[in-house]
C-alpha positions as CSV (number, residue, x, y, z in Angstrom):
1,M,5.9,220.1,80.1
2,M,2.8,222.3,79.7
3,F,1.6,219.9,76.9
4,L,2.0,217.0,79.3
5,K,0.2,218.8,82.1
6,S,-2.7,219.7,79.7
7,L,-2.9,216.1,78.5
8,L,-3.0,214.8,82.0
9,L,-5.8,217.2,82.9
10,L,-7.7,216.2,79.8
11,V,-7.4,212.5,80.7
12,S,-8.4,213.3,84.3
13,F,-11.5,215.2,83.1
14,A,-12.5,212.5,80.7
15,S,-12.2,209.9,83.4
16,T,-14.3,212.0,85.7
17,A,-16.9,212.6,83.0
18,I,-17.6,208.9,82.5
19,S,-17.5,207.8,86.1
20,Y,-20.6,206.1,87.5
21,Q,-21.9,205.4,91.0
22,N,-22.0,201.7,92.1
23,P,-25.4,200.1,92.2
24,G,-27.5,200.6,95.4
25,A,-27.7,197.9,97.9
26,C,-29.7,194.7,97.2
27,S,-30.4,191.8,99.6
28,G,-32.5,188.7,99.4
29,A,-33.5,187.5,95.9
30,C,-31.3,189.8,93.8
31,N,-30.8,187.6,90.6
32,V,-33.0,189.1,88.0
33,H,-33.4,189.8,84.3
34,D,-35.4,192.7,82.8
35,P,-36.8,194.0,86.0
36,A,-39.9,196.2,86.3
37,V,-40.6,197.9,89.7
38,I,-43.6,199.5,91.1
39,R,-44.9,200.3,94.7
40,R,-48.4,199.3,95.7
41,T,-50.2,202.4,96.8
42,S,-52.4,200.6,99.4
43,D,-49.5,199.6,101.7
44,G,-46.2,200.7,100.2
45,T,-45.0,197.2,99.3
46,Y,-42.5,197.1,96.5
47,F,-43.2,194.7,93.7
48,R,-40.6,193.6,91.2
49,F,-41.5,191.7,88.0
50,S,-38.9,190.0,85.8
51,T,-38.3,187.7,82.8
52,G,-38.5,184.0,83.6
53,N,-40.8,181.8,85.7
54,K,-43.8,183.1,83.6
55,I,-43.0,186.6,84.8
56,Q,-41.6,186.2,88.3
57,I,-42.9,188.3,91.1
58,A,-40.8,189.4,94.1
59,T,-41.7,191.8,96.9
60,S,-39.9,193.9,99.5
61,S,-40.4,196.6,102.1
62,S,-37.7,198.7,100.3
63,L,-35.9,199.0,97.0
64,S,-32.8,197.6,98.5
65,G,-34.6,194.5,99.9
66,P,-34.7,192.0,101.3
67,W,-36.5,190.8,98.1
68,T,-38.6,187.6,98.4
69,I,-39.8,185.6,95.4
70,K,-43.6,185.1,95.6
71,G,-44.2,183.1,92.4
72,S,-45.5,183.6,88.8
73,A,-47.8,186.3,87.5
74,L,-49.2,184.1,84.8
75,S,-48.7,180.5,86.0
76,G,-50.6,179.1,83.0
77,G,-48.6,181.2,80.5
78,S,-50.2,183.5,77.9
79,K,-53.3,182.9,75.8
80,I,-51.4,184.4,72.8
81,N,-51.0,181.6,70.3
82,L,-47.3,182.0,69.5
83,A,-44.2,180.0,70.3
84,G,-42.8,181.3,73.6
85,N,-46.2,181.7,75.3
86,Q,-44.9,179.6,78.2
87,D,-41.7,181.6,78.5
88,L,-42.7,185.2,78.9
89,W,-40.2,188.1,78.7
90,A,-39.6,191.8,79.5
91,P,-42.4,192.9,81.8
92,D,-43.6,196.4,82.3
93,V,-46.1,197.5,85.0
94,T,-48.2,200.6,85.5
95,K,-51.3,201.6,87.4
96,V,-54.3,203.2,85.8
97,G,-57.1,204.0,88.2
98,D,-57.5,201.1,90.6
99,T,-56.0,198.6,88.3
100,Y,-52.4,197.5,87.6
101,Y,-51.4,196.6,84.0
102,L,-48.7,194.1,83.4
103,Y,-47.3,194.0,79.9
104,Y,-45.2,191.1,78.7
105,S,-43.6,189.8,75.5
106,V,-44.2,186.4,73.7
107,S,-41.4,185.4,71.3
108,T,-38.4,183.2,70.9
109,F,-34.8,184.3,70.7
110,G,-34.0,185.9,67.3
111,S,-37.5,185.6,65.9
112,Q,-39.9,188.2,64.7
113,E,-42.9,186.0,65.4
114,S,-43.7,188.1,68.5
115,A,-46.5,189.9,70.3
116,I,-46.9,192.0,73.4
117,G,-49.6,190.9,75.8
118,V,-51.2,192.4,78.9
119,A,-52.6,191.2,82.2
120,T,-54.5,193.0,85.0
121,S,-54.8,192.9,88.7
122,T,-56.0,195.2,91.5
123,T,-53.5,193.9,94.1
124,M,-50.5,192.5,92.1
125,E,-50.5,189.4,94.3
126,V,-49.7,185.9,92.9
127,G,-52.9,184.3,91.7
128,T,-54.8,187.6,91.0
129,W,-53.6,188.4,87.5
130,T,-56.0,188.0,84.6
131,D,-54.4,187.5,81.2
132,R,-56.1,189.9,78.7
133,G,-54.1,188.5,75.7
134,S,-52.6,190.6,72.9
135,T,-52.5,194.4,72.9
136,G,-52.4,194.4,69.2
137,V,-48.7,195.0,69.0
138,I,-47.7,192.0,66.8
139,S,-44.9,191.3,64.3
140,H,-44.0,188.6,61.8
141,A,-41.1,187.8,59.6
142,G,-40.6,190.8,57.3
143,S,-42.2,193.3,59.7
144,A,-40.5,196.6,60.3
145,Y,-40.0,195.9,64.0
146,N,-39.9,193.1,66.5
147,A,-43.0,193.3,68.8
148,I,-41.3,192.8,72.2
149,D,-40.1,195.0,75.1
150,G,-43.3,197.1,75.6
151,N,-43.4,200.1,77.9
152,V,-46.5,202.3,78.5
153,V,-46.3,206.0,79.3
154,L,-49.0,208.5,80.2
155,A,-48.5,211.6,78.0
156,G,-49.1,215.1,79.1
157,D,-52.4,215.3,77.3
158,G,-53.8,212.3,79.2
159,S,-53.3,209.8,76.4
160,Y,-51.3,206.5,76.6
161,Y,-48.5,205.4,74.4
162,M,-46.5,202.1,74.2
163,S,-42.9,202.2,73.0
164,F,-41.5,198.8,71.9
165,G,-39.0,197.1,69.6
166,S,-35.8,195.2,69.4
167,F,-33.2,195.1,66.6
168,W,-34.5,195.1,63.0
169,R,-35.7,198.7,62.6
170,D,-35.5,199.2,66.3
171,I,-37.8,201.3,68.5
172,Y,-41.4,202.4,67.7
173,N,-44.2,204.1,69.5
174,V,-48.0,203.5,69.2
175,P,-51.0,205.2,70.8
176,M,-53.1,203.1,73.2
177,N,-56.8,203.2,74.2
178,N,-57.8,204.2,77.7
179,P,-57.7,202.0,79.6
180,P,-54.5,200.8,77.9
181,L,-55.4,197.3,76.9
182,T,-55.1,197.6,73.2
183,I,-53.6,199.9,70.6
184,S,-55.6,202.7,69.0
185,G,-53.5,203.8,66.0
186,S,-50.4,203.2,63.9
187,S,-46.8,203.2,65.0
188,T,-44.1,205.7,64.6
189,R,-40.3,205.0,64.8
190,L,-38.5,206.8,67.7
191,A,-35.0,205.4,67.5
192,Y,-32.8,203.5,65.0
193,N,-29.2,202.5,65.0
194,S,-28.1,202.1,61.3
195,T,-24.9,200.3,62.2
196,G,-24.2,196.5,62.5
197,S,-27.2,194.5,63.7
198,H,-29.2,197.6,64.8
199,A,-28.6,196.5,68.4
200,I,-31.0,198.7,70.5
201,E,-34.0,197.6,72.4
202,G,-35.8,197.8,75.8
203,S,-37.2,201.3,75.5
204,F,-38.6,203.1,78.5
205,I,-40.1,206.6,78.3
206,W,-40.0,208.8,81.4
207,Y,-41.6,212.3,81.6
208,R,-39.9,215.0,83.5
209,S,-41.2,218.4,82.4
210,P,-40.7,219.7,79.8
211,Y,-39.1,216.6,78.3
212,Y,-39.9,213.0,77.6
213,Y,-36.7,210.9,78.1
214,L,-36.3,207.8,76.0
215,F,-34.1,205.3,77.7
216,F,-33.0,202.2,75.8
217,S,-30.5,199.4,76.0
218,A,-27.8,199.3,73.3
219,G,-25.4,196.5,72.5
220,V,-25.3,192.7,73.1
221,C,-27.5,191.6,76.0
222,C,-26.8,188.0,76.7
223,G,-24.6,185.0,76.6
224,Y,-21.6,186.7,78.1
225,D,-20.4,183.4,79.8
226,S,-20.0,181.7,76.4
227,N,-19.4,184.4,73.9
228,R,-18.4,187.8,75.3
229,P,-18.6,190.7,72.8
230,A,-15.8,193.0,72.0
231,Q,-15.1,195.6,74.7
232,G,-17.7,198.4,74.6
233,M,-20.2,196.3,72.5
234,E,-21.9,194.8,75.6
235,Y,-25.2,196.3,77.0
236,R,-25.2,199.9,78.1
237,I,-28.1,202.3,78.8
238,N,-28.5,205.3,76.5
239,V,-31.0,208.2,76.4
240,C,-32.5,210.7,74.0
241,R,-35.1,213.4,74.9
242,S,-37.9,215.3,73.2
243,T,-40.7,217.7,74.1
244,S,-43.1,215.4,72.2
245,V,-43.8,211.9,73.3
246,N,-44.1,210.6,69.7
247,S,-41.2,212.2,67.8
248,G,-38.2,214.4,67.7
249,Y,-35.9,212.6,70.2
250,V,-32.3,213.8,70.2
251,D,-29.2,213.1,72.3
252,K,-26.9,215.6,74.1
253,N,-25.2,216.5,70.9
254,G,-28.4,217.1,69.0
255,V,-28.1,213.9,67.0
256,A,-31.5,212.4,66.2
257,C,-32.3,209.1,67.9
258,T,-33.5,207.9,64.5
259,A,-30.1,208.7,63.1
260,S,-28.1,206.5,65.5
261,G,-28.1,209.1,68.3
262,G,-28.1,208.3,72.0
263,S,-26.1,209.5,75.0
264,T,-24.8,206.9,77.4
265,V,-26.3,207.1,80.9
266,L,-24.7,203.9,82.3
267,A,-22.1,201.5,81.0
268,S,-19.7,198.9,82.3
269,H,-17.5,200.1,85.1
270,G,-15.6,198.4,88.0
271,N,-17.3,195.1,88.7
272,V,-20.5,196.2,86.9
273,Y,-20.7,194.7,83.3
274,G,-23.4,195.1,80.7
275,P,-26.1,197.1,82.5
276,G,-29.4,197.2,80.7
277,G,-33.1,196.1,80.7
278,Q,-33.8,199.3,82.5
279,G,-36.7,201.4,83.8
280,V,-37.3,204.5,85.9
281,F,-39.2,204.6,89.2
282,L,-40.1,207.5,91.4
283,D,-39.1,206.4,94.9
284,N,-39.4,209.1,97.5
285,E,-37.7,207.0,100.1
286,A,-34.6,206.8,97.9
287,G,-34.8,210.5,97.3
288,G,-36.4,210.8,93.8
289,A,-36.3,209.1,90.4
290,V,-34.3,205.9,90.3
291,L,-32.8,204.1,87.3
292,Y,-33.1,200.4,87.8
293,Y,-31.7,197.7,85.6
294,H,-29.9,194.3,85.5
295,Y,-26.2,193.8,85.3
296,V,-23.4,191.3,85.6
297,D,-21.3,191.4,88.8
298,T,-18.0,190.2,87.4
299,T,-17.0,188.9,90.9
300,I,-20.0,186.5,90.8
301,G,-20.3,185.3,87.1
302,Y,-21.3,186.2,83.6
303,G,-24.2,183.8,83.1
304,D,-27.6,185.1,82.2
305,G,-29.0,183.5,85.3
306,Q,-26.5,185.3,87.5
307,K,-27.5,188.8,86.5
308,R,-28.2,191.1,89.4
309,F,-30.7,193.8,90.3
310,G,-29.2,197.3,90.2
311,W,-30.5,200.7,90.9
312,N,-29.1,204.3,91.1
313,L,-30.6,207.6,92.1
314,I,-30.8,209.9,89.1
315,S,-29.4,213.5,89.2
316,W,-31.0,215.9,86.7
317,G,-28.8,219.0,87.4
318,T,-27.7,219.2,83.7
319,G,-31.2,218.5,82.3
320,W,-30.0,215.0,81.4
321,P,-30.1,211.9,83.6
322,V,-26.8,211.3,85.4
323,V,-26.0,208.3,87.7
């Protein structure tokens, strides 16, 4: 009987340990893939950029909506001369001085013929973005990495870095010039999953003293309506951390991120399936740092075009992000 009670307690503890909060509310235009969120400093308007429609722009008065689609950031596509320059992916947005920098990926599915571009604007409104072309992060067949999914972070010493990568040898980091339009050095690998197809991508680095937190999406991202992966192999959000922006990332168990490490922050639960394509955003109205992402609501459908905008307030009580 004591054994049974202990087993039940263990099961109960395990269940509690992996429970997640449901996504925050979203109204209006909530179908989204690979969201990137920022708040305009001049008037507090929320802007959300996403894959599709040549980087779709939506705005809102709050993180929960109502979100309104405004149009395309780059209606003419990208000046980068690669296949996919009219179908831009995986935006990331940051503000440096008085200018907003919008990073995007040019590629085709499953190809290493890829590049990360950048556009600039002082307002983020539709029609104000100027395409600056390639950042210099480029890959070809046989490269160590795939040059997509860029994210720029301001390091503690005032320098800029871009993390990027998808499958192949996974996630890398490269220093950027200031302003961060182009790279200024060579890349360093931050994370690698040695198993299977090396399915990690979509890195996002968030600094919370004294650590840099490397969030990334692990697993199969897409096509759930036609070819759903084995249970547990769908997208999930993992994290490692380091006191250095450019090396030494480990998970909760001390396993190096370059040795298949990564602690899960958010995975499928309830009606939420395959969360990923994430970023972190400081939203004082929501109460602090927020993890945002896309996910499938299983009550709506599994199609890529049916993915929803999700967000959760992050708790840092353990020194690790918990949602």
